[in-house]
N, C-alpha and C positions, 0 to 999 in steps of 0.2 A: 504493500500500500504506500509505503514511504517513497519507493521508486516512482510510482505513478504520480504522486503528488509533486515530486521534484520535476518530472517531465511536464506536468500541467503548469507549474509555476514558471518553468522555462519558456513554454509556448506562449504564455500570457505575460511575458517579461515587461512589456511597456506599462501595463496597469500595475503589475506587482512592484515595479521599481518605484513608482510614486508612492504606493502604499508602504513600502519598506522605508523610504525616506521619512514619511510621516511618522512611522513607528520609531525610527531612530531619534527624531527630534523629541517626540513625546517621551521616550525612555530617558533621555538626558534631563529634560525638564522635570519629569516625575522624580528622578533620583535627587535632583537638587531640592525639591520640595520635601521629599521624605527625609533627606539628610538634615534639613533645617528643623523639621518637627521632631526628629529623633534626638538631636542634640539638646533641644530645649526640654523635652520630656525627660531625658536621662538625667540632665542636671537637676531639674526640679525634684525628681524622685530620689536623689541621693540622700543618704542619712544626714540629718542636720547636726548631730552631735549634741543636741539638747532637746528639751521638751518643755513646751509652754502651756500644756493643758492645765487648766485650773490655776493659772498663775496671774498675779495682779501686781501692778506698780502703784505704790502709795507715795504721793508727794507731800512733803512736810512744809508747813508754813511757820512763820514766827511773828508774834505780836509786835506791833510798833508802839512807840511811846504814846501815841494818840489813843490807844486802847485803854479803857478803864481797868482792865485786868493785867496790864503790862507790869512785869516785875523788873525793877531797875537794878543796875549794877550786877548783871549776870556775866560771869566770866566764861571763857571758852571751855574750861573744865566743867563748869556747871552744865553747859549745853551738851557736852559729851555724856555726862551722867544722865541728863534728861532723855536723850535719844536712847541710851542703853535701857532705861526704864520703860520707855514707850515700846521698844522692841520686845522686852520681856512680857509686857502686858499682851502684846499681840500673840506671842508664843503660847500664852496660857489659854487663849480662846480654843474651845474644843474642836472647832472645824479647821483650825490652822495646822498644817503639817510642818512647815519650815519657814523661817524668816531670815532675810539676809540684808546687809548693807553693802553698797558697792559704789565705785566711782567710774563712770563712763564704761560700764561693763555689761549691762543687760542686753539680751538679743534684740535685733532690729533697732539699734541705737545709732543714730548718725553722728553722735558726738563721741570721738575716740581719743585715746591717748596711746602713744607708741613708746616703745623702749627696746633696748638691745639685750640680748641674752648671749653671753660670750663664754667660751671655754677654749683655752689655748689659742689656736689660730682660727677656730670656727666661730662664726658670728651669724646671728639671725638676720633675716631680711629687714630692711629699713622700715617697712610698714607693719611690723609685728605689733599687734594690739596688746597693750598692757591693761590687765584687768586687776584692779585693786579691790579685793572683796573680803567679806567676813567668811569664815569657813563654811557656813551653811549655804552659801551661794550655790555650791555644786549640788546640794540637796534640793534646793528650790528648782533648779533647771535640769536636774537629773543628768549631769555630765557622767560619762562612763570612761573608765580607764582602758587604755589600749591593751592591757594584759588582763582585763576582766575585773579591775578594781571597781568596787561599788561607790556610789556617791557618799555613803557613810564613812567608808574607809578613807576616801580622799579628803573629806571634811576634817578628819583627824590629822591627816598629813599637813593640811594648810595651816594648822596652828603653828608649825615650826618649819615647814618646807615650802617649796614652790612647785607648781604644776605647769607643764607646757603641752601644747598640741604636738602630736607625734610627728607632724610634717615640718617641724621648725627648721631642721637642717636638711630638707629635701634637696637643696641645691648641691649638697655634698653627697647625695645618695646615702644618707645616714638617717636612721630612725632614732627618735629620742629614747626609745626603750633601751637602747644600748648604753645610755648615759645615766640611768637611774642610780641614785646613790652618790653621784659625783657632784662637785660644787661648781657653781657658775657665778660670773660677774653680771650684775644688772645695772642698767642706766649709765654705763661707762665708769662706774665706781670701782677702782682697782683695790680699794682698801678693805672691802667686805665681800664675802661670797655667800651664796645661798645653795642649799642642798636640794637636788631634784628628787621629789618624793614619788612621782608617777608621771607617765605620759598619757595625755588625753586622747581619746578618739577625736579626730579632726573636727573642729567646730566651725561651721559655716557662718559667713558674715550675713548672708540673706539667702532666700530660696532660689535666686537666679544666678548665684555665684558658686562655683565648685569649691568643695572643701579643700582641694589641693592648693587653692589660691588664697586661703585664709589661714593666718598664723596668729597665735596668741600665747600669752603666759599669764598665770594667776599667782598673785602673792597677797599676803594678808593685809587688810586695811585695819590699822590699829586705832586711829583717832577719828572721832565722829564729829561731823558738823552738819548743818541744816541742808546743805546742797547735795548730800549723798542720796543715792537711789535706794529706796526701801522696797524690796520685792518679797512677795508672799506666795507660798503654794498652799492651796486649800485641799483638804482631804477629798479623795474620790467620792463623788456623789453628794458632797456637801457645799458645793459652790453656788447653788441656786439662790439668787437674790443676795449674794454675799456683799456686793457693793452697797446695796440699800441698807442691809443690816448693819454693816460697819459704819456707814455714815450716821445712822440713827444713834449708834452708841459712841460716836467719836467725841462729842462734846462732854459727855459725862465721864467716859473712861480713858480718853486719849488726849486730854489736855494736861500736859506735863510742863511745868515752868511756863515759858513763853511759847512752847511748841503746840502745834495742832495739826490735824490731818486736813490738808487743803484740797486734795484731789485723789481719786482712785480710778485706775483704768485697767481694763482687761488687756492681756497681752495679745489676744486675738485682734482687738481694735488697733493696738500699737503696730502689730505686724501688717495689717491691711493698710493703714495710713502710711507706714514707712515704705512699703513696696508699691504704692499706687502707680507711680510713674512707670516702673518696670512692668507691672501688670498690664497697664494700658497699652504699652508698646507691644508686648507679647500678644495681647488680644488682637490688636490691629494687624500685626503680621500674620497671625493664624487665620484671621478672617480673610485677608488677602490671599493667602495660600489656599484656603478652602474654596474661594471663588475661582482661583486658577485651576484647582483640581476639578471643580464642577464643569468648567469649560472644556478641560481635557476629556473628561468623561463623556460629555455630550458630543464633542467633536468626533471622538473615536467611535462612540456608539453609533452616530449618524453615518459615519463612513462604512462601517461593516454592515449596518442595517440596509443602506442603499445598495451595497455590493451584493448582499444576499437576495434582496428583492429582485435585482436584475437577473438572478440565476434561477428564477422559478421554472423556466423550461428545462434547465439542466437537472433540477431536482425531480421534475416530472419524468424526465427520461430515465433517471436512475430508478424511480419507482416502477416505471413500466417494465424495466428489466429485472424486477423482483427484489430490489434492494429494500431493506427495512428502514424504518424511520431512524432508529438508533445508528445504523450504519451510515446513512446520509449525513446525519448530524455530526457524527464522529469525523467523517471526511472533511466537512466544511470547517469544523473547529480545528482539526489537525492542520489544515492549510494555513489558517490564521496564526496558530501557535508556532508553526514552522517558520513563517516569515518573521515572527517576533524573536524566535531563537536564533535566526540568522543574523539579525541586526544587534542582538544583545552584546556579543563580544566587542563589536565596534563601539557601541554606546559605553561599555565599561572602560574602554581605552580613553574615550573623551572624558568620562567621569574622573578617571585617574589624573588626567592632565589638568582639569579644573581644580581638583583638590591640591595637586602639586603646585599650581599657581596661586593657591590660597584664596580662591574665589568663593569657596563655600564657608560653612559655619565652623567656628573654632570650638574645640573641646580638647581637654587634656593638653592644652598649650600647643595644639597642632590642628591642621585641617585634613591631614592625610593619615588615616589609620586603616590598615587592610581589613581588619575584622568589621569595622564600621562601614567601610566602602562596600564590602561584599554583602553585608546584611541589608543595607539600604538599597543596593542594586537588586537583591533578591525580593525585597518587599515591593519595589517598583515593578519588577517582572510579574509578580503575582497579581498586583492591582491591574496592570494592563491586560493580563490574561483574563481576569474577571470581566473587564470591560469588553474584550473581544467575545467572550462566551455569551454575554448578554446581547451584544450587538448582532451576533449570528443566531443565537438560540431562538429569540422571539420571532423574528421574521421567518426563519426556517420552519419553525413549528406551524406558523400560519400557512406557509407555502405547501407543506406536506399534507395539510388537510384538504387541499384542492385536488380534485381528480386529475390524473395524468392527462387524459384526453382533453379536458377543458383547458388545462394550462398550456398544452402544446397548441391547441386551436387558437387561444388568445395570442400566443407568441407569433 
């Protein structure tokens, strides 16, 4: 059957040449679209390295001298103690699982501080995020250790040691798990060193950035002031109306010295607001790609539909010679798929050149990965094959319902 198809394709080479060119263009465009969607989806679905479920950010305020309740002559040490007391009161609430204080550290936070982590001649990238936190920070956001350390274990380590993301020295092809127990210099200070307690599973900066591009280290925040971030994790199933309940109790239970709770926000809202620009861009791109795919689908569908409609007499002739409906359909479909199979290697060469010239999407710091190239090409092949099957199947089924004599007479 394959030999007969090849002979038929050769005999109708003029029509098949144009169809093959169309399939070639469609294959390359389809690969580009699939590659873009794949890279965005794969990045979005990567593990984040943290968990924000049931987490809330509490902002603290401080009374001014104009307030009748203002307490004058409060020193920084008094403010430190007042914040510590407020944190302890939050911990005592039955629905609260963990409470932390931090500086420029919580997820989806556009305000960052950076620092250097150095040992011998090895130094972290210049954009390494410094997270100054109280030990319970890793419990609030459920950080995980690269070697299976739990948040509780790492909270104990943070009392006296530092934590770093496991990819901190990836430019040297070294994992931080190799350095656990060794001492590092921070912030360019050569007079003091800090022991590495554990390496973290890589912590992403946001949902549209890969973990491999996000670097951080954690060290203990020892002194408290009003500008620190107060983060809370509520126990599973007990976060219903947590904001409203805490606000209702805030005046009576959480007025300590001149401090009060000024705002409470869910991290789901923080995440959505922080990523809105990226989300809008991705949505617009995806809508554009979807519209392009729809046009490809309709164009390819129309081409094979029209081509099959023109062959009603050929279908009738096959039926007159005793061919079954399934045999006729298999022959027509095989012809379309054979043309697709012929142009696919050529399309793959073009795809490789486009990736080599860095004209497609970036992922893992490159545009050319063989596994990704072949996977996206295979997905493109299957999608086009599906379009061909639909474009041939529906009109062929209608044509096969017509009596052979009637089809030949109309022709």
